[in-house]
C-alpha positions in Angstrom: -19.2 55.9 7.2 -23.7 55.8 7.4 -25.9 53.4 8.4 -28.0 53.8 5.9 -27.2 51.8 2.7 -29.1 51.7 -0.1 -30.0 48.0 -2.3 -28.7 48.5 -5.6 -26.7 47.3 -8.3 -25.0 50.8 -8.5 -24.0 50.3 -4.9 -23.1 46.9 -5.0 -19.4 44.5 -5.5 -18.7 43.6 -9.1 -20.8 40.8 -10.1 -19.7 37.4 -9.2 -21.5 34.5 -11.7 -21.8 31.0 -10.5 -23.5 27.4 -11.2 -25.5 24.8 -9.2 -23.7 22.4 -7.2 -23.8 19.7 -9.4 -25.2 17.8 -6.5 -27.9 20.2 -5.6 -29.1 20.4 -9.6 -32.1 18.9 -10.4 -33.1 20.3 -13.8 -32.2 23.0 -16.8 -28.8 24.6 -16.4 -29.2 27.5 -14.1 -26.8 30.2 -13.6 -26.6 33.1 -11.3 -25.3 36.3 -10.8 -25.2 37.8 -7.6 -23.9 41.6 -6.6 -22.9 42.0 -3.0 -24.3 44.9 -1.6 -23.8 45.3 2.2 -22.5 42.9 5.0 -22.3 43.2 9.2 -18.7 43.1 10.7 -19.4 39.8 11.8 -20.2 38.4 8.6 -23.8 37.1 10.1 -26.1 39.6 8.0 -26.0 39.5 3.9 -27.6 41.6 1.8 -27.9 42.2 -2.1 -29.0 41.2 -5.3 -29.5 37.7 -7.1 -30.0 37.2 -10.6 -31.2 33.4 -12.1 -32.1 31.7 -15.3 -34.6 28.9 -15.2 -33.8 26.3 -14.2 -34.6 23.6 -11.0 -32.3 23.5 -7.9 -32.4 22.2 -4.6 -32.8 24.9 -2.4 -31.6 23.8 2.2 -31.5 27.0 4.3 -29.3 25.0 6.9 -29.8 27.2 10.2 -30.3 30.6 8.2 -33.2 33.5 7.3 -33.4 34.4 3.9 -35.8 37.2 2.8 -36.5 37.6 -1.2 -38.4 40.4 -2.2 -38.5 39.6 -6.5 -37.8 42.6 -8.7 -38.6 40.6 -11.7 -39.2 37.0 -12.8 -41.2 34.0 -11.4 -40.1 31.4 -9.5 -41.7 28.4 -8.0 -40.6 26.8 -4.3 -42.1 23.9 -3.1 -41.4 23.0 0.4 -40.5 19.1 1.1 -44.2 18.1 2.1 -46.0 21.3 1.1 -47.8 22.4 -2.0 -46.1 24.8 -4.2 -46.2 28.3 -4.1 -45.2 30.8 -6.7 -43.7 34.4 -6.7 -43.8 37.2 -8.8 -42.0 40.5 -9.3 -43.5 42.6 -6.2 -43.7 39.5 -3.6 -41.7 38.7 -0.7 -41.1 35.9 1.7 -39.3 34.4 4.6 -37.4 31.2 4.0 -36.5 29.9 7.7 -34.2 28.3 9.2 -34.8 24.2 8.4 -36.0 25.3 5.1 -35.8 22.0 2.4 -37.3 22.0 -0.9 -36.8 22.8 -4.4 -36.2 26.6 -6.6 -38.0 27.1 -10.0 -36.9 29.3 -11.9 -40.0 29.4 -14.3 -38.5 32.8 -15.9 -35.1 34.2 -15.3 -35.6 36.1 -12.1 -33.9 39.2 -9.6 -33.7 39.3 -6.9 -33.1 41.3 -3.0 -32.0 39.3 -0.7 -30.7 39.7 3.4 -29.1 36.3 4.6 -29.3 36.1 8.3 -27.1 33.2 9.6 
């Protein structure tokens, strides 16, 4: 088994469709598609591609780190108590443990994610 993994939909598991948890939905009716690409044996690291349609949800990271690289679309993240930040295709960011705020998908977004717990 190779220890090099390319993150692409061609290398991903079958797409999984989901909706926002009702207690985290703020506005709209966003739907999500996730293509899981790889996970560590202990389940502490997950990588893949995620897509969302427009809408606004509450984002709560708990004890997890999440690295994101926006492939397409536009989102606005607003950490509680801070100014909004807009990310577009080509931008990357990390949400650290304890992050709480809103995730507003302005234009359908697709991102690569690395989630570490």
